Z-matrix of the N, CA and C atoms (Angstrom, degrees):
N
C 1 1.465
C 2 1.492 1 113.43
N 3 1.346 2 117.35 1 -46.05
C 4 1.509 3 121.05 2 173.32
C 5 1.404 4 115.34 3 -52.68
N 6 1.380 5 116.90 4 -40.84
C 7 1.465 6 123.27 5 -176.04
C 8 1.507 7 108.12 6 -63.93
N 9 1.335 8 112.79 7 -44.68
C 10 1.492 9 117.08 8 176.04
C 11 1.413 10 117.67 9 -54.97
N 12 1.384 11 118.00 10 -46.91
C 13 1.384 12 124.29 11 177.88
C 14 1.580 13 112.46 12 -66.10
N 15 1.355 14 115.71 13 -32.19
C 16 1.446 15 116.14 14 175.03
C 17 1.488 16 111.51 15 -73.15
N 18 1.279 17 116.03 16 -27.90
C 19 1.563 18 118.38 17 179.25
C 20 1.601 19 107.16 18 -74.12
N 21 1.394 20 113.17 19 -41.30
C 22 1.455 21 111.10 20 -179.84
C 23 1.497 22 113.89 21 -64.37
N 24 1.348 23 115.79 22 -38.33
C 25 1.437 24 125.16 23 175.85
C 26 1.513 25 115.17 24 -55.89
N 27 1.316 26 109.34 25 -44.52
C 28 1.477 27 116.98 26 176.15
C 29 1.434 28 112.03 27 -68.47
N 30 1.271 29 124.99 28 -44.77
C 31 1.333 30 128.30 29 -179.61
C 32 1.611 31 113.23 30 -66.18
N 33 1.355 32 116.62 31 -34.62
C 34 1.441 33 117.17 32 172.27
C 35 1.582 34 110.41 33 -64.97
N 36 1.243 35 115.33 34 -44.50
C 37 1.448 36 117.66 35 -177.73
C 38 1.569 37 111.15 36 -62.42
N 39 1.333 38 116.46 37 -42.55
C 40 1.496 39 120.57 38 175.21
C 41 1.551 40 111.15 39 -60.50
N 42 1.268 41 112.06 40 -42.40
C 43 1.526 42 115.82 41 179.97
C 44 1.539 43 111.24 42 -62.70
N 45 1.289 44 115.23 43 -42.36
C 46 1.444 45 115.00 44 179.74
C 47 1.525 46 112.62 45 -67.24
N 48 1.330 47 118.65 46 -41.45
C 49 1.421 48 124.99 47 176.51
C 50 1.610 49 109.28 48 -58.02
N 51 1.361 50 116.16 49 -44.58
C 52 1.423 51 121.21 50 -179.35
C 53 1.592 52 112.32 51 -65.05
N 54 1.306 53 113.66 52 -41.01
C 55 1.418 54 114.59 53 170.11
C 56 1.438 55 118.21 54 -54.05
N 57 1.312 56 115.87 55 -44.69
C 58 1.446 57 121.17 56 -177.40
C 59 1.559 58 109.57 57 -67.48
N 60 1.262 59 115.83 58 -37.43
C 61 1.509 60 119.44 59 -178.83
C 62 1.569 61 106.77 60 -71.69
N 63 1.323 62 117.36 61 -41.98
C 64 1.470 63 111.92 62 177.82
C 65 1.507 64 115.68 63 -66.58
N 66 1.262 65 116.75 64 -32.33
C 67 1.431 66 117.89 65 176.91
C 68 1.531 67 111.99 66 -64.44
N 69 1.361 68 117.81 67 -39.31
C 70 1.425 69 128.18 68 176.55
C 71 1.476 70 107.74 69 -57.26
N 72 1.373 71 117.89 70 -49.31
C 73 1.318 72 125.15 71 -177.89
C 74 1.577 73 116.43 72 -63.60
N 75 1.364 74 113.30 73 -34.70
C 76 1.439 75 121.59 74 177.96
C 77 1.543 76 105.58 75 -72.09
N 78 1.315 77 119.58 76 -37.34
C 79 1.527 78 119.34 77 -178.70
C 80 1.432 79 108.70 78 -68.80
N 81 1.255 80 119.38 79 -41.96
C 82 1.577 81 126.54 80 176.76
C 83 1.416 82 105.21 81 -59.20
N 84 1.273 83 124.73 82 -52.50
C 85 1.405 84 124.57 83 -175.28
C 86 1.570 85 112.80 84 -63.37
N 87 1.291 86 117.87 85 -35.36
C 88 1.331 87 121.71 86 179.78
C 89 1.535 88 108.53 87 -68.65
N 90 1.405 89 115.10 88 -41.12
C 91 1.504 90 121.29 89 179.58
C 92 1.468 91 106.93 90 -58.87
N 93 1.375 92 116.89 91 -49.58
C 94 1.482 93 120.72 92 -176.40
C 95 1.505 94 110.45 93 -59.37
N 96 1.330 95 119.82 94 -36.84
C 97 1.409 96 122.09 95 -178.41
C 98 1.531 97 114.63 96 -77.11
N 99 1.251 98 118.76 97 -4.63
C 100 1.353 99 127.47 98 178.37
C 101 1.492 100 117.88 99 99.56
N 102 1.274 101 114.23 100 0.17
C 103 1.415 102 117.77 101 -179.89
C 104 1.564 103 112.14 102 -93.76
N 105 1.292 104 122.53 103 163.29
C 106 1.421 105 118.48 104 -176.71
C 107 1.573 106 105.73 105 -87.35
N 108 1.331 107 112.46 106 161.16
C 109 1.391 108 116.80 107 -179.67
C 110 1.545 109 113.99 108 -69.45
N 111 1.295 110 115.47 109 170.77
C 112 1.551 111 117.44 110 -174.47
C 113 1.524 112 104.92 111 -65.13
N 114 1.276 113 110.26 112 130.34
C 115 1.545 114 119.81 113 178.95
C 116 1.521 115 111.28 114 -85.75
N 117 1.311 116 116.48 115 140.65
C 118 1.443 117 119.85 116 172.94
C 119 1.511 118 107.26 117 -85.71
N 120 1.202 119 113.97 118 108.29
C 121 1.507 120 122.05 119 -176.97
C 122 1.542 121 108.16 120 -97.65
N 123 1.242 122 117.03 121 126.85
C 124 1.503 123 123.14 122 175.28
C 125 1.491 124 110.09 123 -114.34
N 126 1.270 125 117.19 124 139.25
C 127 1.479 126 121.63 125 -178.61
C 128 1.456 127 109.16 126 -55.10
N 129 1.374 128 120.70 127 150.38
C 130 1.460 129 122.75 128 178.83
C 131 1.430 130 108.43 129 -75.08
N 132 1.338 131 112.64 130 142.39
C 133 1.544 132 121.94 131 176.48
C 134 1.436 133 110.06 132 -98.38
N 135 1.394 134 116.78 133 120.38
C 136 1.400 135 118.06 134 -174.35
C 137 1.611 136 106.95 135 -67.53
N 138 1.462 137 115.69 136 144.54
C 139 1.462 138 112.93 137 176.74
C 140 1.484 139 114.99 138 -71.55
N 141 1.314 140 107.40 139 148.85
C 142 1.545 141 113.05 140 -177.36
C 143 1.498 142 107.43 141 -82.17
N 144 1.383 143 120.54 142 128.85
C 145 1.298 144 130.28 143 -178.44
C 146 1.633 145 108.30 144 -82.35
N 147 1.378 146 115.84 145 116.14
C 148 1.418 147 113.27 146 -179.15
C 149 1.423 148 110.38 147 -93.89
N 150 1.395 149 122.89 148 -23.18
C 151 1.459 150 123.79 149 -176.69
C 152 1.548 151 105.74 150 -100.62
N 153 1.295 152 115.44 151 107.61
C 154 1.493 153 116.61 152 172.80
C 155 1.517 154 109.48 153 -102.28
N 156 1.229 155 117.74 154 125.24
C 157 1.470 156 118.43 155 178.13
C 158 1.456 157 111.23 156 -79.31
N 159 1.231 158 115.63 157 156.95
C 160 1.476 159 115.33 158 179.03
C 161 1.551 160 104.98 159 -109.26
N 162 1.280 161 120.16 160 173.77
C 163 1.415 162 128.51 161 -176.76
C 164 1.530 163 110.32 162 -54.28
N 165 1.401 164 114.16 163 -43.67
C 166 1.437 165 121.45 164 -176.34
C 167 1.528 166 111.11 165 -70.68
N 168 1.273 167 120.49 166 -31.08
C 169 1.467 168 123.67 167 -175.32
C 170 1.524 169 108.53 168 -78.35
N 171 1.282 170 120.03 169 -15.69
C 172 1.410 171 117.80 170 -178.27
C 173 1.546 172 117.88 171 -69.65
N 174 1.279 173 123.67 172 151.68
C 175 1.416 174 121.58 173 178.57
C 176 1.485 175 111.35 174 -74.93
N 177 1.300 176 114.73 175 142.81
C 178 1.590 177 115.67 176 175.82
C 179 1.491 178 108.28 177 -64.51
N 180 1.267 179 115.55 178 153.61
C 181 1.522 180 122.21 179 178.60
C 182 1.546 181 108.33 180 -67.01
N 183 1.235 182 120.42 181 145.08
C 184 1.472 183 125.83 182 -177.37
C 185 1.633 184 98.46 183 -81.28
N 186 1.415 185 113.18 184 143.63
C 187 1.464 186 115.24 185 -179.75
C 188 1.558 187 100.98 186 -80.63
N 189 1.390 188 106.81 187 146.83
C 190 1.496 189 121.60 188 -173.07
C 191 1.666 190 104.35 189 -96.88
N 192 1.394 191 103.81 190 142.18
C 193 1.561 192 108.25 191 -178.80
C 194 1.477 193 108.53 192 -75.76
N 195 1.313 194 115.83 193 159.78
C 196 1.352 195 122.80 194 172.75
C 197 1.478 196 112.06 195 -72.18
N 198 1.331 197 119.58 196 141.66
C 199 1.552 198 119.59 197 -174.82
C 200 1.525 199 105.50 198 -71.11
N 201 1.423 200 116.93 199 142.71
C 202 1.352 201 122.99 200 176.72
C 203 1.468 202 112.58 201 -65.81
N 204 1.254 203 120.47 202 150.94
C 205 1.489 204 121.43 203 176.15
C 206 1.457 205 107.42 204 -79.47
N 207 1.282 206 112.81 205 157.60
C 208 1.569 207 121.15 206 -176.79
C 209 1.482 208 106.00 207 -71.27
N 210 1.399 209 109.82 208 155.01
C 211 1.510 210 112.80 209 -175.21
C 212 1.532 211 107.50 210 -71.88
N 213 1.266 212 118.82 211 -31.86
C 214 1.481 213 121.67 212 177.15
C 215 1.498 214 111.80 213 -110.65
N 216 1.369 215 113.20 214 65.93
C 217 1.375 216 113.00 215 -179.14
C 218 1.553 217 115.49 216 -70.44
N 219 1.347 218 118.62 217 -32.86
C 220 1.455 219 125.04 218 173.03
C 221 1.523 220 107.26 219 -120.96
N 222 1.298 221 116.34 220 87.30
C 223 1.592 222 115.41 221 178.45
C 224 1.518 223 112.76 222 -70.10
N 225 1.320 224 122.69 223 -15.74
C 226 1.406 225 126.46 224 -176.83
C 227 1.558 226 108.40 225 -75.49
N 228 1.290 227 116.95 226 -28.75
C 229 1.515 228 122.64 227 -178.75
C 230 1.509 229 111.12 228 -60.71
N 231 1.399 230 118.06 229 -33.70
C 232 1.401 231 117.79 230 -172.91
C 233 1.625 232 110.76 231 -88.74
N 234 1.250 233 117.97 232 -12.16
C 235 1.427 234 117.76 233 178.64
C 236 1.492 235 114.91 234 -82.93
N 237 1.258 236 116.58 235 150.51
C 238 1.537 237 121.93 236 177.38
C 239 1.596 238 106.49 237 -92.52
N 240 1.374 239 114.77 238 129.87
C 241 1.452 240 117.22 239 177.01
C 242 1.474 241 116.76 240 -63.98
């Protein structure tokens, strides 16, 4: 049982080393082809807002206008009976 665990540990270490080597080779190949190497992209960090407005500091909402009436509000009025 101990030998099996040692073998697994050795294989995991080899696998990790091979992954690193493969990535280095991919980066070199991309560089030789003229492309840039793989970029380390980090997710954007939202800026920290320092000025938090309170409810009293907010501007009052602007009053909305009444909707205009339709041009043909009573279409029956224009017709002759």
